[in-house]
Structures are given as structure tokens and as C-alpha cells.
LUMRO-370922 format. One record per residue (C-alpha): x, y, z; residue number from 0. Coordinates in nm, 2 decimals. Layout:
BEGIN
      x      y      z   k
      X      Y      Z NUM
...
//
This chain:
BEGIN
      x      y      z   k
  12.19  26.68   3.04   0
  12.19  26.94   2.77   1
  12.54  27.02   2.64   2
  12.46  27.39   2.62   3
  12.37  27.40   2.99   4
  12.69  27.23   3.08   5
  12.89  27.47   2.86   6
  12.72  27.77   3.03   7
  12.79  27.63   3.38   8
  13.15  27.57   3.28   9
  13.20  27.92   3.14  10
  13.04  28.09   3.44  11
  13.20  27.86   3.69  12
  13.55  27.93   3.58  13
  13.55  28.30   3.50  14
  13.93  28.33   3.51  15
  13.98  28.08   3.23  16
  13.68  28.21   3.04  17
  13.82  28.56   3.05  18
  14.17  28.43   2.94  19
  14.01  28.26   2.65  20
  13.81  28.56   2.55  21
  14.12  28.78   2.58  22
  14.33  28.55   2.36  23
  14.06  28.54   2.10  24
  14.02  28.92   2.12  25
  14.39  28.97   2.04  26
  14.38  28.72   1.75  27
  14.05  28.86   1.61  28
  14.17  29.22   1.65  29
  14.50  29.15   1.46  30
  14.32  28.96   1.19  31
  14.05  29.22   1.15  32
  14.31  29.50   1.14  33
  14.48  29.31   0.86  34
  14.16  29.28   0.67  35
  14.08  29.65   0.72  36
  14.43  29.75   0.60  37
  14.39  29.53   0.29  38
  14.05  29.68   0.20  39
  14.18  30.03   0.27  40
  14.48  29.97   0.04  41
  14.25  29.83  -0.23  42
  14.02  30.13  -0.22  43
  14.32  30.37  -0.23  44
  14.47  30.18  -0.53  45
  14.14  30.20  -0.71  46
  14.10  30.57  -0.65  47
  14.46  30.63  -0.75  48
  14.40  30.43  -1.07  49
  14.11  30.65  -1.16  50
  14.27  30.98  -1.06  51
  14.61  30.93  -1.21  52
  14.56  30.66  -1.47  53
  14.87  30.59  -1.67  54
  15.06  30.77  -1.95  55
  15.12  30.59  -2.28  56
  15.40  30.71  -2.51  57
  15.40  30.68  -2.88  58
  15.71  30.74  -3.08  59
  15.92  30.61  -3.37  60
  16.10  30.28  -3.33  61
  16.38  30.28  -3.59  62
  16.43  29.91  -3.56  63
  16.06  29.85  -3.61  64
  16.07  30.08  -3.92  65
  16.36  29.89  -4.07  66
  16.20  29.55  -4.00  67
  15.87  29.67  -4.16  68
  16.04  29.72  -4.49  69
  15.86  30.05  -4.54  70
  16.17  30.27  -4.50  71
  16.27  30.45  -4.81  72
  16.58  30.66  -4.73  73
  16.58  30.81  -5.08  74
  16.27  31.01  -4.99  75
  16.47  31.21  -4.74  76
  16.17  31.36  -4.57  77
  16.19  31.19  -4.24  78
  16.35  31.30  -3.92  79
  16.69  31.21  -4.05  80
  16.68  31.30  -4.43  81
  16.85  31.04  -4.64  82
  16.83  30.78  -4.36  83
  16.46  30.77  -4.25  84
  16.20  30.83  -4.51  85
  15.85  30.96  -4.47  86
  15.73  30.63  -4.33  87
  15.91  30.74  -4.01  88
  15.72  31.06  -3.97  89
  15.47  31.06  -3.69  90
  15.20  31.30  -3.82  91
  15.00  31.52  -3.59  92
  14.68  31.45  -3.78  93
  14.71  31.08  -3.70  94
  14.77  31.15  -3.33  95
  14.47  31.38  -3.32  96
  14.25  31.09  -3.44  97
  14.39  30.86  -3.17  98
  14.33  31.13  -2.91  99
  13.96  31.09  -2.98 100
  13.96  30.75  -2.82 101
  13.72  30.71  -2.53 102
  13.99  30.56  -2.30 103
  14.20  30.88  -2.32 104
  14.16  31.14  -2.05 105
  14.42  31.38  -2.20 106
  14.68  31.38  -2.48 107
  14.97  31.59  -2.58 108
  15.26  31.58  -2.82 109
  15.58  31.76  -2.89 110
  15.82  31.83  -3.18 111
  16.17  31.95  -3.15 112
  16.37  32.18  -3.38 113
  16.63  32.44  -3.39 114
  16.67  32.78  -3.57 115
  16.96  32.99  -3.68 116
  16.95  33.35  -3.58 117
  16.92  33.62  -3.85 118
  17.01  33.98  -3.88 119
  16.68  34.08  -3.72 120
  16.68  33.81  -3.45 121
  16.99  33.77  -3.24 122
  17.08  33.51  -2.98 123
  17.12  33.59  -2.61 124
  17.49  33.54  -2.54 125
  17.61  33.75  -2.24 126
  17.95  33.59  -2.24 127
  18.12  33.53  -2.58 128
  18.28  33.20  -2.67 129
  18.65  33.15  -2.60 130
  18.88  33.25  -2.87 131
  18.92  32.99  -3.14 132
  18.63  32.77  -3.03 133
  18.40  32.66  -3.31 134
  18.04  32.73  -3.21 135
  17.88  32.68  -3.55 136
  17.68  32.38  -3.43 137
  17.55  32.53  -3.11 138
  17.48  32.89  -3.20 139
  17.12  32.82  -3.25 140
  16.78  32.88  -3.09 141
  16.63  32.56  -2.94 142
  16.28  32.54  -3.07 143
  16.01  32.31  -2.91 144
  15.68  32.25  -3.07 145
  15.41  32.19  -2.82 146
  15.03  32.14  -2.82 147
  14.98  32.31  -2.48 148
  15.25  32.53  -2.34 149
  15.11  32.52  -1.99 150
  15.16  32.15  -1.98 151
  15.54  32.18  -2.04 152
  15.71  32.07  -1.71 153
  15.89  32.40  -1.67 154
  15.56  32.59  -1.67 155
  15.38  32.33  -1.46 156
  15.63  32.34  -1.18 157
  15.67  32.72  -1.19 158
  16.03  32.74  -1.33 159
  15.89  32.94  -1.62 160
  15.59  33.17  -1.63 161
  15.42  33.39  -1.89 162
  15.47  33.77  -1.83 163
  15.31  33.90  -2.15 164
  15.07  33.78  -2.42 165
  14.96  33.42  -2.42 166
  15.11  33.07  -2.46 167
  15.09  32.80  -2.73 168
  14.75  32.62  -2.74 169
  14.56  32.38  -2.97 170
  14.43  32.68  -3.17 171
  14.76  32.86  -3.21 172
  14.86  32.94  -3.57 173
  15.16  32.76  -3.72 174
  15.36  33.08  -3.76 175
  15.32  33.20  -3.40 176
  15.60  33.18  -3.14 177
  15.67  33.25  -2.77 178
  16.01  33.39  -2.67 179
  16.20  33.43  -2.34 180
  16.23  33.77  -2.17 181
  16.60  33.81  -2.23 182
  16.58  33.74  -2.60 183
  16.29  33.98  -2.62 184
  16.50  34.25  -2.46 185
  16.80  34.17  -2.67 186
  16.59  34.21  -2.99 187
  16.35  34.48  -2.84 188
  16.06  34.25  -2.91 189
  15.70  34.30  -2.79 190
  15.39  34.09  -2.83 191
  15.27  34.12  -3.19 192
  15.62  34.19  -3.34 193
  15.76  33.98  -3.62 194
  16.07  33.77  -3.60 195
  16.27  33.59  -3.88 196
  16.44  33.26  -3.83 197
  16.63  33.01  -4.04 198
  16.59  32.64  -4.04 199
  16.84  32.49  -3.80 200
  16.97  32.23  -4.04 201
  17.25  32.26  -4.28 202
  17.19  31.94  -4.47 203
  17.21  31.96  -4.85 204
  16.88  32.06  -5.01 205
  16.74  32.22  -4.69 206
  16.56  32.55  -4.73 207
  16.80  32.83  -4.61 208
  16.55  33.11  -4.65 209
  16.42  33.31  -4.36 210
  16.08  33.23  -4.22 211
  15.86  33.49  -4.04 212
  15.69  33.43  -3.71 213
  15.47  33.64  -3.49 214
  15.55  33.68  -3.12 215
  15.23  33.60  -2.93 216
  15.39  33.57  -2.58 217
  15.69  33.64  -2.37 218
  15.78  33.42  -2.08 219
  16.04  33.44  -1.80 220
  16.27  33.16  -1.70 221
  16.38  33.13  -1.34 222
  16.73  33.01  -1.45 223
  16.96  33.32  -1.44 224
  17.27  33.38  -1.64 225
  17.57  33.20  -1.50 226
  17.83  33.47  -1.59 227
  18.02  33.21  -1.78 228
  18.01  33.10  -2.15 229
  17.73  32.86  -2.22 230
  17.66  32.73  -2.57 231
  17.36  32.93  -2.70 232
  17.15  32.62  -2.77 233
  17.19  32.51  -2.40 234
  17.10  32.85  -2.26 235
  16.74  32.86  -2.13 236
  16.71  33.21  -2.25 237
  16.73  33.09  -2.61 238
  16.45  32.84  -2.57 239
  16.16  32.92  -2.81 240
  15.82  32.76  -2.81 241
  15.60  32.73  -3.12 242
  15.34  32.50  -3.28 243
  15.41  32.15  -3.41 244
  15.41  32.28  -3.76 245
  15.64  32.56  -3.67 246
  15.89  32.33  -3.50 247
  15.87  32.08  -3.79 248
  15.95  32.36  -4.04 249
  16.25  32.49  -3.84 250
  16.37  32.13  -3.77 251
  16.38  32.06  -4.15 252
  16.10  31.81  -4.14 253
  15.78  31.79  -4.34 254
  15.48  32.00  -4.22 255
  15.23  31.78  -4.41 256
  14.97  31.62  -4.20 257
  14.99  31.89  -3.94 258
  15.36  31.86  -3.88 259
  15.60  31.58  -3.77 260
  15.60  31.48  -3.40 261
  15.89  31.37  -3.19 262
  15.65  31.18  -2.96 263
  15.29  31.17  -2.84 264
  15.16  31.10  -2.49 265
  14.81  30.97  -2.39 266
  14.69  30.99  -2.03 267
  14.46  30.68  -1.99 268
  14.15  30.68  -1.77 269
  14.27  30.34  -1.64 270
  14.61  30.17  -1.67 271
  14.42  29.86  -1.79 272
  14.30  30.04  -2.10 273
  14.63  30.01  -2.29 274
  14.49  29.72  -2.51 275
  14.19  29.93  -2.61 276
  14.41  30.23  -2.69 277
  14.62  30.01  -2.92 278
  14.30  29.89  -3.10 279
  14.18  30.25  -3.15 280
  14.53  30.36  -3.27 281
  14.53  30.08  -3.53 282
  14.17  30.18  -3.64 283
  14.30  30.54  -3.68 284
  14.57  30.41  -3.92 285
  14.87  30.38  -3.70 286
  15.13  30.11  -3.76 287
  15.22  30.00  -3.41 288
  15.53  29.82  -3.54 289
  15.68  30.15  -3.65 290
  15.52  30.36  -3.38 291
  15.48  30.14  -3.07 292
  15.27  30.25  -2.77 293
  15.42  30.17  -2.43 294
  15.26  30.26  -2.11 295
  15.44  30.43  -1.82 296
  15.25  30.39  -1.50 297
  15.52  30.55  -1.29 298
  15.29  30.80  -1.11 299
  15.04  30.52  -1.03 300
  15.32  30.30  -0.89 301
  15.45  30.59  -0.70 302
  15.11  30.66  -0.54 303
  15.03  30.30  -0.45 304
  15.38  30.15  -0.40 305
  15.41  30.20  -0.03 306
  15.05  30.12   0.05 307
  15.07  29.80  -0.16 308
  15.37  29.69   0.04 309
  15.18  29.77   0.36 310
  14.88  29.56   0.24 311
  15.12  29.27   0.16 312
  15.26  29.29   0.51 313
  14.91  29.29   0.65 314
  14.83  28.98   0.45 315
  15.13  28.80   0.58 316
  15.03  28.91   0.93 317
  14.68  28.77   0.90 318
  14.81  28.43   0.80 319
  15.08  28.43   1.07 320
  14.83  28.53   1.34 321
  14.57  28.28   1.22 322
  14.82  27.99   1.22 323
  14.98  28.09   1.55 324
  14.64  28.15   1.71 325
  14.52  27.81   1.60 326
  14.82  27.64   1.75 327
  14.81  27.83   2.08 328
  14.43  27.77   2.12 329
  14.48  27.40   2.03 330
  14.74  27.37   2.31 331
  14.51  27.55   2.55 332
  14.21  27.33   2.47 333
  14.43  27.02   2.49 334
  14.54  27.14   2.84 335
  14.18  27.19   2.94 336
  14.08  26.85   2.82 337
  14.37  26.70   3.03 338
  14.25  26.89   3.34 339
  13.89  26.78   3.29 340
  13.96  26.41   3.24 341
  13.76  26.32   3.55 342
  13.46  26.51   3.43 343
  13.49  26.34   3.09 344
  13.51  26.00   3.25 345
  13.21  26.05   3.47 346
  12.99  26.18   3.18 347
  13.10  25.89   2.96 348
  13.02  25.64   3.23 349
  12.67  25.80   3.27 350
  12.61  25.73   2.90 351
  12.69  26.06   2.74 352
  12.77  26.04   2.38 353
  13.13  26.12   2.28 354
  13.03  26.37   2.00 355
  12.83  26.56   2.26 356
  13.13  26.59   2.48 357
  13.33  26.73   2.19 358
  13.03  26.95   2.11 359
  13.03  27.10   2.46 360
  13.39  27.21   2.43 361
  13.32  27.35   2.09 362
  13.03  27.55   2.22 363
  13.25  27.69   2.50 364
  13.52  27.80   2.27 365
  13.28  27.94   2.01 366
  13.10  28.14   2.28 367
  13.43  28.30   2.38 368
  13.51  28.36   2.01 369
  13.18  28.54   1.94 370
  13.23  28.77   2.24 371
  13.58  28.85   2.13 372
  13.47  28.91   1.77 373
  13.22  29.17   1.89 374
  13.48  29.34   2.10 375
  13.73  29.34   1.82 376
  13.48  29.50   1.59 377
  13.46  29.80   1.83 378
  13.83  29.87   1.86 379
  13.98  29.74   1.54 380
  13.91  30.04   1.32 381
  14.12  30.27   1.54 382
  14.39  30.01   1.60 383
  14.42  29.92   1.23 384
  14.44  30.28   1.13 385
  14.71  30.35   1.38 386
  14.91  30.04   1.29 387
  14.85  30.09   0.92 388
  14.96  30.45   0.92 389
  15.27  30.36   1.12 390
  15.37  30.09   0.88 391
  15.28  30.31   0.58 392
  15.50  30.59   0.71 393
  15.80  30.36   0.71 394
  15.73  30.25   0.35 395
  15.69  30.61   0.24 396
  16.02  30.70   0.39 397
  16.18  30.40   0.21 398
  16.02  30.51  -0.12 399
  16.15  30.86  -0.07 400
  16.50  30.73  -0.01 401
  16.48  30.51  -0.33 402
  16.36  30.81  -0.53 403
  16.65  31.02  -0.40 404
  16.90  30.75  -0.51 405
  16.76  30.71  -0.86 406
  16.97  30.82  -1.14 407
  16.84  31.10  -1.37 408
  16.60  30.95  -1.62 409
  16.36  31.11  -1.87 410
  16.01  31.14  -1.71 411
  15.77  31.03  -1.97 412
  15.48  31.09  -1.74 413
  15.52  31.45  -1.84 414
  15.20  31.51  -2.04 415
  15.38  31.74  -2.28 416
  15.58  31.44  -2.40 417
  15.90  31.63  -2.33 418
  16.05  31.36  -2.13 419
  16.18  31.62  -1.88 420
  16.51  31.59  -1.70 421
  16.49  31.67  -1.33 422
  16.60  31.55  -1.00 423
  16.47  31.20  -1.08 424
  16.19  31.22  -0.84 425
  15.83  31.17  -0.95 426
  15.59  31.47  -0.93 427
  15.33  31.26  -0.74 428
  15.37  31.20  -0.37 429
  15.29  30.85  -0.24 430
  14.97  30.79  -0.05 431
  15.07  30.84   0.31 432
  14.75  30.77   0.50 433
  14.49  30.50   0.52 434
  14.11  30.56   0.50 435
  14.00  30.27   0.72 436
  13.63  30.18   0.70 437
  13.47  29.90   0.90 438
  13.19  29.73   0.71 439
  12.97  29.42   0.74 440
  13.19  29.23   0.50 441
  13.49  29.28   0.72 442
  13.30  29.16   1.03 443
  13.18  28.86   0.83 444
  13.54  28.78   0.72 445
  13.69  28.81   1.07 446
  13.39  28.61   1.21 447
  13.45  28.33   0.96 448
  13.82  28.33   1.04 449
  13.76  28.34   1.42 450
  13.51  28.07   1.42 451
  13.73  27.86   1.19 452
  14.02  27.90   1.43 453
  13.79  27.80   1.72 454
  13.67  27.49   1.53 455
  14.02  27.38   1.44 456
  14.16  27.45   1.78 457
  13.88  27.24   1.94 458
  13.84  26.96   1.70 459
  14.21  26.87   1.65 460
  14.30  26.81   2.01 461
  13.94  26.71   2.09 462
  13.95  26.42   1.85 463
  14.12  26.22   2.12 464
  13.79  26.23   2.32 465
  13.64  26.00   2.06 466
  13.90  25.74   2.15 467
  13.85  25.75   2.52 468
  13.65  25.50   2.74 469
  13.54  25.57   3.10 470
  13.75  25.28   3.26 471
  14.08  25.41   3.11 472
  14.01  25.77   3.22 473
  13.90  25.69   3.57 474
  14.16  25.42   3.65 475
  14.47  25.53   3.45 476
  14.43  25.90   3.44 477
  14.61  26.03   3.13 478
//
């Protein structure tokens, strides 16, 4: 008799066991397919995050690298620390501008720091005088930051500071233009277009002590109010000035050759994997990466995909556990069925039926149940996996938020201004908190392969004993 007919009669003749087998397969296939869907959704989210955020690479002086290179010449005294670091330690803006032309860079920025002594025409904002007898000579200065784009400075991006008059610093700003805070502007009765004079904030021997003239092109307002207590002038947000790279280099006592001397440069990559290409382009532009190494900081990318990656890892473990457990459970069920059907097996063998066909009949029965279960799983798994995945992801996001809260304050080099801002230690990018589950033919094929593989193993392993049976033993001795 045809084994397919016997399999059909068996399945329709015992509907309870057939439905139980289909139900068990449905649970297994649904969990496996949900795991696959969560994995694929996480992979898509990670790829999209990689494209949208990329990674930020930082380039700045490595003093140890400079000393090891043998290019340092302290006698030149034109570096960031005159007399200690020579011109070989100057990261020039012109060089960085060449690197910024690399095709792997989505955006670039850089910063230079400096300080300036007040003059008779430009006074500091100090609402509370210093305590009597306290030496304030080293702190009674304006803090001067040179930037490429003022609107990329973290304080302006997050709204702590905003322009109230004029314009900010941009790539086309002239080297002698400056932006001042509202309180300094009121203290000195300054308006957009006025001239201010400042002295280089460095008292080292040989440094120019003459006054340098700047034009006020903008006035901004900081949200940090006066405390009512004495604060060193250089630490008071009101005394924060912004100018160009060349302006900050001049006031910082550094060379302005080559467009000015940078503190650091940042490059936002199109893809975190483009770091190698960026380094190649930097070397072609003339950069010595031993002295000015480039290191990538993919903090925002990791923040985005961290929880969803952990969720995908959990889904992978679940798939394997369900597959192994399902195979074992089904194998036990098939073995139990074979034990119950020993009389049927003995009669068929005595009638001359081939042993492989007996095993094939059981395989057809199990595979038929698996196919039905796979179809049902395909209908409901998208909704189930989305609910399960989002629940798991919510837990991972909460854990990530707690870890961020507990982090110590660290410079954030993902700040595209290169300022390395100090904040509350939390990244500016929120983690991905939802899954975009999409069921496709590839997912059905994967779960189908897995389900049929489980069916085959669960049938063949216990069914192998059928090949060792003979009719006499079955019918006379039972088990």
C-alpha cells in the first residue's frame, strides 16, 4: 500500500494526536520565526543607524608620538607649549581642510583654544570681586575658543546659548571677527560692528603683549545666570568669547601660519568602517599619523544600537534553545507513537513492507504537520515577534539609561565641534526603542528549513530502531 495513503489515513484517523503535533510545531515554529524576525529587524536598524549616525573620528596631537618621531625641536618655541613642543606639534587648519575633502567624511569641524587679557577698552564681567588678598592674575582672562561653525558648539546645539544679535562664526568668518556674550557686551557697551581690543593671554617670555583689534559680529546669550558669588573670570560663562581658528591661535600665543593652530579636529564618517580609508586620505594630504593619530569614537552608534543588539543576541539564543528543545520533545513524542504502534508495524513488516517505507510514512506524517504549522506561524509571527521584541527591547533600553546615568563625567568627543564637551555624561542620541518587523520570503524559507530539519531529526533518530525490528519480535515480545 502506498505510504502516503497510510500517512493520510493515520493523520485523519487520529485527529487529536494530529492537532497536538501541529500545535507543538506551531509553538516551535512561531518562536523560531519570531527570533529570526527580531534578528533581521535588529540588523536593518543597525545598518540604518550606521548610515545616519556614522562615527566621529578625532585627530589631535600625541605628545609621546611627537617625541618618538624625533621631529620635535623645542628650540623653535612655536608649538602649543613654546620651548617644549616645536612647530612639528602644530596641527594646522590648512592640513585639516585637505583631509575634510575625503569622500568618506560626511562633516568635519575643528577647534582651537586660547585666552585673552582684558584691556582698558574691554573689561571682564565680574559682578562679585575676588576676596581680599587672593591672587587672580592667572584667571582674570577671557576664555577664547576658535571654532569653524559656532552653531555646532554643544552649548548652541542644545539651546544653552543662542544668538540675539548679529551672526555667529562660520567657515567664511574673517580672522579678526569675534562673538561676545550679552553681559560682556553690556559691560563694555558693545554693539554689532564695534571694535574691541584684547591682549594675548600668555605671559611667556617673548610673547607679543601688544593689543589686537577685533570686530564684534555677533552677541549671544548664555542661559547660565550669575551665581551671586565670586567666580574666577575665566570660568564665568559670560567671559566666553568665540572667534576664528586664526583669532584663537593668535590670542593663545600660537602660530597663525597655515590657517592657525588647532587643538583638535573631528570628522564625522559616513560609515564607522571607513576609518581605514580616512587614515589613507589623511596620509595622502600630508598628515603624520604618528604625531597626529586619528581615533574613532562610535559612541553615538553604540548608543543607538546597543540595546537592540542585545535583544538580537537574546533572540539568537532563543532560536537555538527552542530548536534543540523542540527536537528533543518531538523525538520523545515520535518514540512514544512508535511504541504505541508496534502492532501496526509488525503486521506491515510481516506483509512484506520495506522498513525504509515504514520510516518514510512516519516522516511524511510529521512533515505534513510541520508544513501546516509553518503556514500558521507565518500568519501570526510578525505580530508576536514585534510584541515580544519591543518588550525585550524596552528592558534593554531601561538598562542602558541606568548605565548612562551612572557613568562618570567624560569628555564627549562625538561633539562635532571638537570641543569635547562636559555634560551630564549621557549621550545626545537616544537608543533605538522600537523594532520594525518585516516578514519576507527569506524568513519563511529559514523557518521552513529549520522546522523541516527538526521534523526530520525528531523522526529519524527514534525511528532508526524501526530498521532493527523484525515481525516475530514485535508480535510475540511486544517492546
